[in-house]
C-alpha positions in Angstrom: 231.1 123.7 233.7 233.8 121.2 235.0 236.2 123.7 235.8 234.0 125.6 238.1 232.8 122.7 239.8 236.3 121.8 240.6 237.1 125.1 242.2 233.9 125.5 244.1 234.3 121.9 245.3 237.6 122.8 246.9 236.2 126.1 248.3 233.4 123.7 249.9 236.2 121.8 251.3 237.7 124.7 252.8 234.4 125.6 254.6 234.1 122.0 255.8 237.6 122.1 257.2 237.2 125.7 259.2 234.0 124.2 260.7 235.8 121.1 261.6 239.2 122.3 262.7 238.8 125.7 263.6 235.5 125.6 265.4 235.0 121.9 266.2 231.7 120.4 267.6 228.6 122.9 267.3 226.1 121.4 269.7 222.8 123.7 269.6 223.0 126.8 272.0 226.7 126.1 272.8 229.9 128.3 272.0 230.6 126.2 268.9 227.2 126.7 267.6 227.4 130.5 267.8 230.9 130.6 266.3 229.6 128.7 263.4 226.7 130.9 262.9 229.1 134.0 263.0 231.3 132.4 260.3 228.2 131.6 258.0 226.8 135.1 258.3 230.2 136.3 257.3 230.6 134.3 254.2 226.9 134.8 253.1 227.5 138.7 253.5 230.8 138.5 251.7 228.8 136.8 248.7 226.8 139.6 248.2 223.6 138.4 249.8 221.3 140.3 251.8 221.7 138.4 255.3 219.8 138.5 258.5 219.3 136.0 261.4 216.2 134.5 263.0 216.7 133.9 267.0 214.7 131.2 268.7 214.9 129.5 272.2 216.5 126.0 272.2 217.4 123.3 274.4 220.9 122.0 274.1 219.9 118.6 273.3 216.8 116.7 272.3 217.3 114.0 275.0 215.7 116.0 277.8 212.2 116.2 276.1 212.0 112.3 275.9 213.7 111.9 279.2 210.8 113.8 280.8 208.1 112.2 278.9 209.6 108.7 280.0 210.1 109.7 283.5 206.3 110.7 283.7 205.3 107.6 282.1 207.1 105.4 284.6 205.6 107.5 287.2 202.2 106.5 285.9 203.2 102.9 285.7 204.1 103.2 289.2 200.4 104.5 290.2 198.8 101.9 288.1 200.6 99.0 290.1 199.4 100.9 293.4 196.0 100.9 291.8 195.8 104.7 292.1 193.4 105.9 289.5 195.6 109.0 288.0 198.2 106.4 286.9 196.5 105.5 283.4 195.7 108.9 282.7 199.3 109.8 283.2 200.3 106.9 280.7 197.9 108.0 277.9 198.9 111.6 278.2 202.7 111.0 277.9 201.9 108.8 275.2 200.0 111.7 273.4 202.9 113.9 273.9 205.4 111.2 272.6 203.3 110.7 269.5 203.3 114.6 268.7 207.1 114.8 269.2 208.4 111.6 267.7 205.6 110.5 264.9 203.8 113.9 263.9 206.7 116.2 264.3 205.1 118.6 266.5 207.4 118.9 269.3 205.4 120.8 271.7 207.3 119.5 274.9 210.7 120.5 273.6 209.3 124.0 272.5 207.7 124.5 276.2 211.1 123.4 277.7 213.3 125.6 275.3 211.0 128.5 276.4 211.5 127.9 280.0 214.9 126.3 280.2 216.6 126.7 277.2 219.2 129.4 275.6 219.2 130.7 272.0 220.1 129.3 268.8 219.6 131.1 265.3 218.9 130.6 261.7 221.1 132.6 259.4 219.2 133.6 256.3 220.8 134.9 252.7 218.8 136.2 249.9 220.0 136.7 246.3 217.4 138.2 243.8 218.3 139.1 240.2 217.1 142.5 238.8 214.4 140.9 236.5 211.0 139.7 238.2 212.0 136.2 239.4 210.5 133.4 237.6 211.5 130.7 240.0 212.0 130.8 243.6 214.6 128.0 245.1 215.4 127.6 249.0 218.8 126.0 249.9 218.9 124.6 253.1 221.4 123.0 255.7 221.7 122.9 259.5 224.8 123.7 261.1 224.5 122.2 264.7 225.8 118.7 265.4 224.5 115.9 267.6 225.5 114.3 270.9 227.0 111.0 270.5 225.1 107.9 272.0 225.8 104.2 272.6 222.9 103.6 270.1 225.1 105.3 267.4 228.0 103.0 267.8 229.2 101.8 264.5 228.4 98.2 265.4 224.8 99.2 266.8 223.5 101.7 264.9 222.2 99.3 262.0 219.5 98.4 264.8 218.2 102.0 265.0 215.1 101.4 263.0 214.2 98.4 265.1 215.0 99.9 268.2 212.6 102.9 267.4 210.1 100.8 266.4 210.0 98.6 269.1 209.9 101.7 271.7 206.9 103.0 269.6 205.1 99.3 269.9 206.1 99.0 273.6 204.4 102.7 274.4 201.4 101.7 272.4 201.0 98.5 274.0 201.3 100.1 277.4 198.8 102.9 276.5 196.1 100.4 275.5 196.8 98.4 278.9 196.4 101.5 280.8 193.0 102.3 278.9 192.1 98.7 280.2 193.2 99.7 283.5 191.0 102.7 283.5 187.9 100.4 283.6 189.3 97.2 285.2 191.6 97.1 288.4 193.3 93.7 288.3 197.0 93.2 289.8 197.8 90.9 286.6 197.2 93.9 284.5 199.5 96.1 286.6 202.3 93.3 286.1 201.5 93.4 282.3 201.9 97.2 282.2 205.3 96.9 284.2 206.6 94.7 281.9 205.2 96.0 278.6 207.6 99.3 279.1 210.9 97.3 279.1 212.0 99.1 276.1 210.9 102.4 277.4 213.3 101.7 280.3 216.0 100.6 278.1 215.4 103.9 276.0 215.6 106.0 278.9 218.8 104.6 280.2 220.2 105.4 276.7 219.4 108.9 277.1 220.4 109.4 280.2 223.8 108.0 279.7 223.9 110.1 276.7 223.7 113.5 278.7 226.2 112.1 281.4 228.7 110.3 279.6 228.8 111.4 275.8 230.0 114.7 274.1 228.8 116.5 270.9 230.4 115.0 267.7 232.5 117.4 265.4 230.3 116.8 262.6 232.2 116.8 259.7 229.7 114.8 257.6 226.8 115.6 259.4 226.6 118.5 258.8 229.3 120.7 258.1 229.5 118.9 254.5 225.8 120.5 253.9 226.8 123.7 255.0 230.2 123.9 253.2 228.1 123.1 250.0 225.6 126.0 251.1 228.4 128.5 251.3 230.1 127.6 248.3 226.9 127.7 246.2 226.2 131.1 247.6 229.6 132.2 246.6 229.4 131.0 243.2 225.8 131.8 242.7 226.5 135.6 244.2 229.1 136.1 241.4 226.9 134.6 238.5 223.9 136.2 239.7 221.3 133.7 238.0 218.6 135.7 236.0 214.9 135.1 236.7 215.7 133.7 240.0 214.9 134.3 243.8 217.6 132.1 245.8 217.4 131.6 249.5 220.2 130.2 251.5 219.1 128.9 254.9 221.5 127.5 257.5 219.2 126.3 260.4 220.2 126.0 264.1 219.1 123.4 266.5 218.0 120.7 264.0 219.4 118.0 266.5 216.7 119.4 269.0 213.8 118.1 267.1 214.3 120.4 264.4 213.5 123.6 266.1 215.4 125.7 263.4 213.2 124.6 260.5 210.2 124.8 262.6 210.9 128.4 263.5 211.6 129.3 259.9 208.5 127.7 258.8 206.5 129.5 261.0 207.7 133.0 259.8 208.2 132.3 256.0 205.2 130.1 255.0 204.4 132.6 252.1 207.9 132.3 250.6 207.8 128.3 251.1 204.5 127.8 249.4 205.8 128.9 246.0 209.4 127.6 246.7 211.4 124.7 245.3 213.4 123.6 248.5 216.7 121.4 248.5 218.2 120.3 252.1 221.7 119.5 252.2 222.4 116.9 254.8 225.4 114.5 255.5 226.5 114.3 252.0 230.4 114.5 252.4 230.5 110.5 252.9 229.0 107.6 251.2 226.9 107.6 247.9 224.8 110.5 247.0 221.1 110.0 246.8 218.4 112.6 246.6 215.7 111.5 248.9 212.0 111.2 247.6 210.5 110.0 250.9 211.7 109.9 254.3 210.5 109.0 257.9 211.1 106.3 260.2 207.7 105.5 261.7 205.6 108.1 259.5 206.7 108.2 255.7 206.6 111.7 254.1 207.3 111.9 250.4 207.8 114.5 247.4 205.0 114.6 245.1 205.0 115.1 241.4 205.8 118.5 240.5 208.5 120.7 238.9 211.3 119.9 241.7 210.8 116.1 241.0 210.7 116.4 237.6 214.1 118.7 237.4 215.7 116.4 240.0 214.9 113.1 238.0 216.4 114.8 234.9 219.6 116.0 236.4 220.0 112.9 238.8 219.9 110.9 235.4 222.5 113.3 233.9 225.0 113.4 236.6 224.4 109.9 238.2 222.6 110.7 241.2 219.8 108.3 242.0 216.6 108.6 244.1 216.1 106.7 247.7 213.9 106.5 250.3 215.4 107.3 253.9 214.0 105.4 257.0 216.0 107.1 259.9 215.3 110.1 262.2 213.7 113.2 260.6 215.6 115.5 258.6 214.6 119.5 258.0 212.8 118.1 255.1 210.5 116.0 257.0 209.1 119.3 258.6 208.9 121.0 254.9 207.1 117.9 253.5 204.7 117.5 256.5 203.6 121.0 255.8 202.9 120.4 252.3 206.1 122.2 250.7 208.2 120.9 247.7 211.2 119.8 249.1 213.9 116.9 249.0 217.1 116.3 250.8 220.3 115.7 249.0 222.4 112.8 251.2 225.0 110.5 251.2 224.2 107.0 252.4 226.6 104.1 253.5 225.5 100.5 254.4 221.7 99.7 255.6 220.7 103.2 254.1 222.4 105.0 257.0 224.6 108.2 256.7 228.6 107.3 257.3 229.6 107.8 261.0 226.1 108.8 261.9 226.2 110.7 265.1 229.4 109.1 266.3 232.8 110.6 267.4 234.2 108.8 263.8 232.4 111.8 261.9 235.5 113.5 261.4 237.6 114.6 258.1 238.6 111.0 257.6 237.1 109.7 254.4 235.2 112.8 253.4 234.9 112.9 249.5 235.5 116.0 247.9 234.0 114.7 245.1 230.7 114.3 246.9 230.7 118.0 247.4 231.6 118.6 243.8 228.5 116.7 242.8 226.0 118.1 245.2 227.1 121.5 243.7 226.8 120.4 240.2 223.3 119.1 241.2 222.0 122.1 242.8 223.1 124.4 240.1 221.8 122.3 237.2 218.5 122.0 239.4 218.2 125.9 239.1 218.9 125.8 235.5 216.3 122.8 235.0 213.8 124.6 237.3 214.0 127.9 235.0 213.9 125.8 231.8 210.5 124.1 233.2 209.2 127.3 234.0 209.7 128.7 230.5 207.9 125.9 228.8 205.0 126.1 231.2 204.5 129.9 231.4 
């Protein structure tokens, strides 16, 4: 096993270098994302898979949705201050949209803006089926777009990301409570409280606007060229070895950094496939220490329940030295899958404070990429397929 892991690991690194050096930043709907999609599709086809794409509308950045929500909220605050009745209604409405987007992962504003103002992104789907009736169904996922940098992701500030997000949520919640009270009690002091309760929102809005005006897309060697590189190397290896009794899907999602529009569109179309599948998401695994994530979510937690995938991951993890962990930052594609009740986990590399190394910052280059992480990720994935097959044979 070790010899093939060495070879496939090096092949994964070749894919990673191509994405980073030859294509570069891959922001949603940009030329870079389109070039990456073409490359991914070509590699999957060359691996002997049936391949097709799934296009969908997308914005180029998730910032626009929150900028709109915050601006409308500030309009509501101003109207409250002027004792105009509709002010509290606007605040309450924008809070509802904020909760849907940020907490419940139902990005209705992002989707509406994408339909009206966006361009096109796509998922690339590859399918490998054995000649026998499949006993297990496994779906490997990785996103190939990259995020824009932002000052809140500066290496010296990123450790505060959780507290920043929580303070903004608390601020918006308090603001909404005060707005509800303001519906029944119109008082100058209450209007002043509403203005000051929204201070974290003003700060977040400034950060988002600055992000769009001053910052560019990162090259994304770790997040997530590393995940796509592992996905492609796995497709090449399994395409040659053709595992028996198995149906294996390879899904490269676009626009993950725009409120996960890629996986949301994939779920909408392939619910029946996912309902009987074991799903592994590769995200930011080229740096830091590898973990398989069993719970994730910044404000609302989504967890993998007991089942064949967790049983297989626990066993394989013990054997090759990958531990389980919870992840408490911005959602991954797996968050959408877990929210919908599917059996999924993320394989991810974490650094200090449980944060991916070089998270959404310009330092996310080839520097410090660990080829051994790519090898271990591939070993983990192949072993999971074998273990799931064994579990299936025992149970059925």
